[in-house]
N, C-alpha and C positions, 0 to 999 in steps of 0.2 A: 606414171608411177603411184601406188597406193598410198594415200593419205596417212595409213596408220600403220603401225606394227606391234611386236609382242603378243599381248593377250590378244589384241583387238583382230589380228591378222587371223589368230585361231579360231574368233568367232566367224569371221568371214570366210573360212574355210568350212566350217560346218554347215553356215548359210547355205555355201554353193552345194553342198551334199544333200540338205534339206530342200532344196530347189531342183536337184536332179530326181530325187526319189518320188516328191510329189510328179513332177513330169513322167517319171516311168507308170506311176500310179495312171496317169490320163492317157498314156500309150495301152496298157492293159485295158483300162474302161472302153478305146476307143477298138480294140479286137473283140471285145465283148459286144459289143455293137454290133461288129460285122458278123460274126458269131450265128448270134441270135437272129440276126435281119435275114442269114443264108439258112436259117434252120435247124440249124446245129447246136441244140440246147446245151450238151455236155460239153462242148468245147466251151459255150459260154458262162456256164457254171465254173469251169476250170479259171476262168481269166476272171470271176468274181473273187474266189479263193484268191489271187494273185493281186488284186485290186486291194482287198483285206489286208493281205499281208504286207504292202507297198504302204497303206495308210498307218498302220502298225510301227511299222518303220521310220515314216515322218513321224509321228508323235514323238518316238522316243529322241530323234533328231532334234526335235523342237525342246523337248526337257534339256535335252544337252546344253542348247543353246542358252536357254535361262540360268543354266547353272553357271556357266563360264562366265555370264553377263553378272550374276551377283558375288561371283568369285572374285571381281575386281576389273573386269574387261570395262573398257569406257570410264567419262566421268559419273557417276551419278544419277545426274541429270538427263544422261542420254541412255541409258540403260531400259528404262522403260519404253524407249521408242522401237528399240530392236527386239523386246520381248514382245510387243504389239506386232511390230511386222513379221516375226515367226508365227505368231498366232492366226495371224491373216492369211499367209500364204499356205498355213496348216488347212486352214479351210476350203482349200481349192481340193484338197485330196478328199477332205469330207464329204464334199458334193458330189465328187465321181462316185465314192462308197455309197452314198445315199439312194443316187440315180440305178447303181448295179442291184443293190438289193431290190428297190422295188421294180425293177424290170426282171429280176429273175424269180420274185417271190409271186408278182401277180401274172407273168407269163402271158401278157397281151395279144390278140392274133395281130399280127403284121400288115399292115396295109402296105401292099406290093406297089403300089405306084406313087407311094411316097417313101421308099428306101432309098433313095440318093439325097431327099431333102432331109432325110433325119440324119443321114451322114455329111451332110452339108453342116447342120446346126452343131453338131459332135467337132467337126473340123475347126468352125467358127468359134467355138468355146475355147479350146485347146489352143488354136491361134493367138488369143488373148490373154493365156497362160504365157505363150512363148516370148512374148513381148516384156510382159511382166519380169521373167524371168533375166532380160537385157535391163531394164531398168533399176533392179536390185543389184546386180552386180556394176553397175555405173556408179553405183554409192561411192564405192572404194576408190574410184579414181576421177569421177568428172560428175560433180554435182550438177552442172549447167542441162550436160546430155541424160542424165537421171531424170530431171525436169521434163525434158524433151520427151522423152520414152514413156514416161507415165503418162502424157496428153495422147501418145497414141494407145494406150492400154484403153482409156475414155474411148475413144473412137472405135477400137476394136469390139468395146463390149456392144457399145451402140449398134452395131453391124450383126451381131450375136443376136442381141434384142430382136431389130427387127428379121432376121430369119426364124425366131423361135415364134412369132407372132405370128408371121406369115403361113408356117406351118400347123402351127394351131389351129387356124381357120380352115385350112385344107382338112386336116382331120375331122373337125365336128361339121363340115359338110360332106364328106365322104358319106357314099350310100353303101359302101361295103363294110365299113368299121360297127363293129355293135354299141350300142350307149356304155356296156359295160368297158370296152376298149378305149373309149373316145375318152372316159373319164381316167383311166389309168394313162394313158397317152399323156393327158394331159399333165398329170403330176411327173411323169417321167420327163417330159419336154422342159416344165420349170425345173426340176433338179438340174437337168443338161445346162440350163440357161446360169443357172446358180455358178456353176464354174466360172463363166466369164462374170458375172456379178462379184465373186469372193477376189477374182483377180483383179477387178477394178477397186473393190476396196481397200487391196493391199498396193495399189498403183497410189491411192489416195493417200496413205502413207509413207510411201517413199518421197512423192511430192514434197509431203510435210518436213520430212529428215531432210530432204535436200536443201529448201529453203532455209531451213534454219541453220545448216551449215553454211548454206553460203553467206547467211548474215544480211 
């Protein structure tokens, strides 16, 4: 059973929509990466536009959450927690958008031998966010579960960090990647890793909120 009702339930409904739109931005970013790595720049550009649109939609939902909160949902002492959570979740979409823009603007040559590993990093980052979604949703029903899932997010982010570090080393060691491409890929890989980092930041906020609620 949900802990809250009334205006609070409306906030949670909007939070769920926000989480889903951010997830859609990550799905679009993944498709962008697949297209780019397969040499289909026009398809990649189309997905870049989709990432942009979804990030804007996520921004609007974040603002809706803030408006609902300041119109009286939750006690004043708790409103800031939800504002902060929505901001942190929104930064996940921001990270995907930033990675997409850097890739499409710079257009670095694809290190063919590393295509699978590049996608492994993307998938690791997205997996971190998927666990975050579970953690946020658990706030409305089971705070102990929310705490447990927040810890799982931390573990997933560490795995994504390991993948990022490993592939960066391989990019810089590659004899087929130009110096320019190495520098650009380093930026892109960092931005992809930021997706997982921002998800972990949000999970820290989930844990804080869950602990406060549990007392």
